[in-house]
PLY file of the C-alpha trace (Angstrom):
ply
format ascii 1.0
element vertex 341
property float x
property float y
property float z
element edge 340
property int vertex1
property int vertex2
end_header
2.26 24.13 -33.11
-0.49 20.87 -32.83
-4.39 20.73 -32.90
-4.68 17.73 -30.56
-6.47 18.98 -27.47
-5.55 15.58 -24.79
-1.92 16.93 -24.16
-3.26 20.88 -23.58
-5.66 19.22 -21.17
-3.36 17.66 -19.60
-0.63 20.15 -19.77
-3.89 22.68 -18.23
-4.52 20.49 -15.03
-0.80 20.32 -14.47
-0.32 24.16 -14.67
-3.85 25.54 -12.89
-4.47 22.93 -10.57
-2.13 20.66 -9.91
0.92 23.24 -9.23
-1.20 25.78 -7.96
-2.26 23.14 -5.18
2.05 22.15 -4.18
2.32 25.72 -3.88
-0.71 25.84 -1.44
0.35 23.40 0.49
4.16 24.20 0.93
3.65 27.64 2.05
0.91 26.74 4.41
3.13 24.20 6.33
6.40 26.58 6.34
3.50 29.03 7.54
2.07 26.57 10.10
5.62 25.96 11.48
6.36 29.30 11.88
3.40 30.43 13.79
4.85 29.51 17.60
7.65 31.91 16.97
5.65 34.86 15.72
4.14 37.86 17.72
0.10 37.44 18.72
-1.35 39.76 16.91
0.58 40.13 14.00
0.86 42.62 11.09
-1.29 42.25 7.91
-1.06 45.68 6.50
1.67 48.66 5.31
0.70 52.03 4.57
2.10 53.76 1.62
4.86 54.10 3.29
5.46 50.68 4.27
4.51 50.40 8.09
2.88 48.05 9.66
-0.83 49.93 10.74
-2.90 46.98 10.51
-2.89 43.87 13.04
-4.70 40.15 13.13
-3.94 36.66 14.30
-1.68 34.74 12.81
-3.77 32.53 11.61
-5.18 34.81 9.56
-1.72 33.93 7.00
-2.64 30.30 6.60
-6.13 31.06 5.73
-5.31 33.86 3.07
-2.96 31.59 1.60
-5.35 28.85 0.79
-8.35 31.76 -0.81
-5.82 33.68 -2.81
-2.96 30.80 -3.88
-5.46 27.66 -3.91
-9.14 28.38 -3.99
-8.66 31.77 -6.50
-6.45 29.81 -9.08
-8.71 26.62 -8.79
-11.83 28.34 -9.76
-10.20 29.99 -12.72
-9.05 26.72 -14.04
-12.76 25.17 -13.04
-14.10 27.66 -15.48
-12.14 26.81 -18.34
-11.84 22.68 -17.66
-16.01 22.45 -19.45
-14.27 24.26 -22.64
-11.31 21.89 -22.82
-12.95 18.87 -22.23
-15.38 19.05 -24.90
-12.21 19.62 -27.40
-12.01 23.55 -27.40
-8.79 25.22 -27.77
-6.79 28.72 -28.24
-4.51 30.92 -26.71
-7.39 32.08 -23.93
-7.05 28.71 -21.90
-3.46 29.27 -22.47
-3.73 32.03 -20.99
-5.97 31.12 -18.21
-3.85 28.36 -16.99
-0.83 30.68 -17.10
-2.58 33.00 -14.94
-3.71 30.51 -12.04
-0.11 29.48 -11.84
0.92 33.18 -11.41
-1.66 34.10 -9.11
-0.55 31.63 -6.84
3.12 31.99 -6.36
2.22 35.84 -5.96
0.02 35.19 -3.31
2.12 32.04 -1.59
5.38 33.90 -2.33
4.04 37.23 -0.79
2.02 36.37 2.66
4.83 33.62 3.72
7.44 36.19 3.32
5.13 39.01 4.52
4.89 36.25 7.76
8.52 35.27 7.80
10.25 38.35 8.17
8.13 38.77 11.62
9.35 35.30 13.44
11.20 36.79 16.33
9.21 39.99 16.80
8.36 40.44 20.33
5.61 43.62 18.78
4.68 43.69 15.54
4.70 47.10 15.08
8.50 46.40 14.67
7.72 44.92 11.72
10.20 46.02 8.60
8.58 47.65 5.06
6.37 45.04 3.15
7.82 46.57 -0.40
10.57 43.37 -0.50
8.06 40.78 0.06
5.82 43.00 -2.68
8.12 43.09 -5.32
9.37 39.57 -4.32
5.76 38.59 -4.77
5.60 40.13 -8.19
8.64 38.55 -9.58
7.21 35.13 -8.12
4.29 35.66 -9.64
5.65 36.82 -13.26
7.83 34.29 -13.24
5.78 31.13 -12.53
2.63 32.46 -15.05
5.62 32.89 -17.73
6.47 29.04 -17.08
2.87 28.15 -16.96
2.56 29.42 -20.37
5.30 27.52 -21.85
4.73 24.21 -20.04
1.33 24.35 -22.12
1.12 23.53 -25.79
0.23 25.75 -28.55
-2.99 24.73 -29.51
-4.32 26.52 -32.99
-8.18 27.27 -32.42
-9.51 26.58 -35.69
-11.26 29.27 -37.89
-15.45 28.57 -37.29
-16.97 26.13 -39.87
-19.92 27.01 -41.17
-23.18 25.17 -40.16
-25.49 23.76 -43.06
-28.55 25.95 -43.63
-30.80 25.93 -46.68
-30.42 29.13 -49.21
-33.75 31.34 -49.28
-34.18 32.98 -52.72
-36.04 36.09 -52.65
-37.78 37.16 -55.21
-37.78 40.94 -56.75
-39.64 43.41 -54.25
-40.44 40.31 -51.55
-39.86 41.79 -48.08
-38.73 39.51 -45.52
-37.70 39.55 -41.51
-36.49 37.17 -39.20
-36.32 38.08 -35.23
-34.87 35.96 -32.75
-33.77 37.21 -28.66
-30.86 35.62 -27.53
-29.93 35.80 -23.68
-27.54 34.50 -21.03
-28.04 31.21 -19.62
-30.30 30.88 -16.43
-26.85 30.07 -14.38
-24.59 33.34 -15.75
-28.19 35.18 -15.30
-28.13 34.41 -11.75
-24.78 34.78 -10.95
-24.49 38.32 -12.46
-27.75 39.14 -10.47
-26.11 38.03 -7.29
-23.38 39.83 -8.15
-25.31 43.02 -8.26
-27.08 42.51 -5.23
-24.28 41.91 -2.89
-22.71 45.13 -4.22
-25.76 47.10 -3.67
-26.02 45.28 -0.11
-22.40 46.32 0.94
-23.01 49.85 -0.42
-25.81 49.68 1.90
-23.91 47.93 4.50
-21.29 50.84 4.58
-23.18 53.64 4.76
-25.25 52.15 7.90
-21.56 51.73 9.30
-20.81 55.10 9.19
-17.63 54.66 6.88
-16.18 57.81 5.08
-18.44 59.39 2.11
-16.11 58.56 -0.34
-15.90 54.95 0.54
-19.61 55.00 0.25
-19.90 57.02 -2.94
-17.92 54.87 -4.82
-19.67 51.81 -3.53
-22.32 53.56 -4.84
-21.31 54.04 -8.20
-19.85 50.63 -8.87
-23.70 49.37 -7.81
-25.48 51.77 -10.09
-22.90 50.62 -13.04
-22.84 46.83 -12.30
-26.83 47.27 -12.67
-26.66 48.72 -15.49
-24.46 46.77 -17.05
-26.37 43.51 -15.76
-29.26 45.12 -17.25
-28.15 45.80 -20.40
-26.01 42.46 -21.64
-28.26 39.79 -20.28
-30.49 39.56 -23.05
-30.75 41.27 -27.25
-33.01 41.12 -29.75
-31.69 40.07 -33.16
-33.08 41.23 -37.24
-32.07 40.69 -39.89
-34.12 42.80 -42.69
-33.55 44.56 -45.62
-31.99 47.38 -44.30
-29.68 44.64 -42.65
-28.10 42.92 -39.01
-29.69 44.75 -35.85
-28.48 43.37 -32.30
-30.10 45.72 -29.74
-30.15 45.09 -25.99
-33.64 44.18 -24.64
-33.39 48.25 -23.01
-32.73 49.46 -25.90
-29.40 50.38 -25.21
-26.75 49.67 -26.42
-27.48 48.79 -30.27
-25.63 47.09 -32.56
-26.06 47.67 -36.81
-24.43 46.13 -39.67
-26.00 48.17 -43.08
-26.96 45.44 -45.54
-24.58 47.45 -47.96
-22.01 46.95 -45.52
-22.51 42.34 -45.48
-20.31 40.96 -47.36
-21.02 37.12 -46.57
-23.09 35.90 -43.72
-23.06 32.39 -42.38
-23.81 30.51 -39.46
-21.11 28.97 -37.30
-20.45 27.34 -34.27
-18.59 29.48 -31.67
-16.44 28.89 -28.53
-16.93 31.73 -26.21
-13.60 31.64 -23.92
-12.03 30.21 -26.75
-12.70 32.37 -29.44
-13.66 35.30 -27.41
-11.91 35.33 -24.31
-15.10 34.69 -22.44
-18.96 35.65 -22.58
-20.79 39.22 -23.27
-19.59 42.25 -25.86
-16.39 41.13 -26.90
-13.10 42.21 -28.64
-11.49 39.73 -30.71
-8.85 39.68 -33.18
-10.70 40.76 -36.31
-13.81 39.89 -34.97
-16.31 41.49 -32.80
-19.25 39.68 -30.93
-22.55 39.99 -28.97
-21.12 35.97 -26.92
-24.07 35.58 -24.42
-23.86 31.32 -24.96
-21.52 28.77 -26.55
-23.51 27.05 -29.72
-24.69 28.47 -32.77
-24.01 32.47 -34.12
-24.74 34.37 -36.95
-21.30 35.79 -38.94
-21.07 38.41 -40.80
-18.12 39.54 -43.05
-17.97 43.21 -43.15
-16.88 45.08 -46.36
-13.64 46.49 -44.23
-12.88 43.01 -43.39
-13.79 42.63 -39.95
-16.67 40.16 -38.97
-19.66 40.59 -36.28
-20.29 37.78 -34.39
-23.64 37.04 -32.61
-24.72 34.02 -30.39
-28.75 33.00 -31.20
-30.68 30.32 -31.76
-31.69 29.43 -35.50
-28.91 31.38 -36.84
-29.01 29.31 -39.98
-31.87 30.52 -40.93
-30.93 34.71 -39.99
-27.79 34.40 -41.70
-29.40 32.62 -45.07
-31.72 35.33 -45.27
-29.19 37.90 -44.64
-27.14 36.50 -47.20
-29.78 36.53 -49.67
-31.14 40.31 -49.24
-27.11 41.04 -49.19
-27.06 39.15 -52.71
-30.15 40.97 -53.71
-29.26 44.03 -52.92
-25.83 43.95 -54.41
-27.80 42.57 -57.87
-30.06 45.22 -57.91
-26.90 48.14 -57.59
-25.24 46.35 -60.57
-28.33 46.34 -62.81
-29.69 50.07 -62.23
-28.46 51.55 -65.43
-26.10 54.55 -64.24
-27.87 58.27 -64.90
-26.12 60.19 -68.11
0 1
1 2
2 3
3 4
4 5
5 6
6 7
7 8
8 9
9 10
10 11
11 12
12 13
13 14
14 15
15 16
16 17
17 18
18 19
19 20
20 21
21 22
22 23
23 24
24 25
25 26
26 27
27 28
28 29
29 30
30 31
31 32
32 33
33 34
34 35
35 36
36 37
37 38
38 39
39 40
40 41
41 42
42 43
43 44
44 45
45 46
46 47
47 48
48 49
49 50
50 51
51 52
52 53
53 54
54 55
55 56
56 57
57 58
58 59
59 60
60 61
61 62
62 63
63 64
64 65
65 66
66 67
67 68
68 69
69 70
70 71
71 72
72 73
73 74
74 75
75 76
76 77
77 78
78 79
79 80
80 81
81 82
82 83
83 84
84 85
85 86
86 87
87 88
88 89
89 90
90 91
91 92
92 93
93 94
94 95
95 96
96 97
97 98
98 99
99 100
100 101
101 102
102 103
103 104
104 105
105 106
106 107
107 108
108 109
109 110
110 111
111 112
112 113
113 114
114 115
115 116
116 117
117 118
118 119
119 120
120 121
121 122
122 123
123 124
124 125
125 126
126 127
127 128
128 129
129 130
130 131
131 132
132 133
133 134
134 135
135 136
136 137
137 138
138 139
139 140
140 141
141 142
142 143
143 144
144 145
145 146
146 147
147 148
148 149
149 150
150 151
151 152
152 153
153 154
154 155
155 156
156 157
157 158
158 159
159 160
160 161
161 162
162 163
163 164
164 165
165 166
166 167
167 168
168 169
169 170
170 171
171 172
172 173
173 174
174 175
175 176
176 177
177 178
178 179
179 180
180 181
181 182
182 183
183 184
184 185
185 186
186 187
187 188
188 189
189 190
190 191
191 192
192 193
193 194
194 195
195 196
196 197
197 198
198 199
199 200
200 201
201 202
202 203
203 204
204 205
205 206
206 207
207 208
208 209
209 210
210 211
211 212
212 213
213 214
214 215
215 216
216 217
217 218
218 219
219 220
220 221
221 222
222 223
223 224
224 225
225 226
226 227
227 228
228 229
229 230
230 231
231 232
232 233
233 234
234 235
235 236
236 237
237 238
238 239
239 240
240 241
241 242
242 243
243 244
244 245
245 246
246 247
247 248
248 249
249 250
250 251
251 252
252 253
253 254
254 255
255 256
256 257
257 258
258 259
259 260
260 261
261 262
262 263
263 264
264 265
265 266
266 267
267 268
268 269
269 270
270 271
271 272
272 273
273 274
274 275
275 276
276 277
277 278
278 279
279 280
280 281
281 282
282 283
283 284
284 285
285 286
286 287
287 288
288 289
289 290
290 291
291 292
292 293
293 294
294 295
295 296
296 297
297 298
298 299
299 300
300 301
301 302
302 303
303 304
304 305
305 306
306 307
307 308
308 309
309 310
310 311
311 312
312 313
313 314
314 315
315 316
316 317
317 318
318 319
319 320
320 321
321 322
322 323
323 324
324 325
325 326
326 327
327 328
328 329
329 330
330 331
331 332
332 333
333 334
334 335
335 336
336 337
337 338
338 339
339 340
C-alpha cells in the first residue's frame, strides 16, 4: 500500500493507454494481413443460434477494432488522467485502468477471431458459429482486466481533510438560514444536453424510418428517461436552517434531507468525485451518500447512524459551520430541558 501518486500515474498510463494501443495495432495488422484471403462481404452478425445473418465489407473489422479496442479504452483513460495528475487516488482509478485494458483485449480478441475464422471461405454464409469467438473474447478481456488491476499499485485514498472555517456563535432563539445553488460545470451540462438530444433525435429517426414499434417505444422511453434524469440532476438548491440540511433539485424532485436531530457533525471538505465516489451525480460510496456535481469544496454531514452525506457547493465552510452551530444548540437545548415527572 502506498500514498505516492507518481507510480500510480505511470502504471495507469501503461495499463490504460500503452497496452491497449499495442493490442489494437497488433490486432489490426493481423486483420489487414488476412483481408486478401477473405470473402467479400464477410459475416459481421450472428443470430442466437450462432448462424451468420449480417454481412458487410471486410474493412469493417479493422475499423471496429480501432474504435472498440483503441478509442473507447482511450476515452476511459483520458477521463481519469486529470484527477491522477492532480494527485488524486483510490480504487476507482485503478478499476478504470483495468477496465480500459480488459475492454481492449475483449474487442481485439472477439473481432480478430471472428474475422480469421472466415479465412478461405468462398461465401460468408458458410461462416462457423461465433460462440467460440465470443467466449474467447470474454476470457481474454477478463484475464487482461485482472492483469491490469494487479499491474497498478494500491494507492490509499486519504480521508478528506476538513477545510478551515470560522465557527458561528448563535444566541438562544436566534434564527439563521444559509442557501446556495450548486450545479454541474458547463462542459458536463453541455454533454448531458447533447446526449439527451441525440437519443431524442435517434427515436424520431427510427420512427420516421418505419422501424418496428418495439424499437421505437424502447428508444422513446430511453429518451424520456434521459431528459428527466438530466433535468433533475444538473442543479440543486442547498439550504441549512433550524430544520437541518435540505438538498433539492431545481425541479423540486428528488429531494434529500438530514434532520437537525440526526446531525452528529458537519464540516467542509474537499471532494474528488472520481476517486471518492467513482464519478459525478447522485452517488453511493461505502459509508457515504453524495450529491457530487463537481470537484472541490463540499459540506459533509456525519449522521447518527455513522453514515455521511456529502454535497458539493460553494461556500461550504459557512454552510457547514452554521449547520454545526444549529445542531450543537439543539443538543444543548435538549440536555437542558427538564424532564416531566
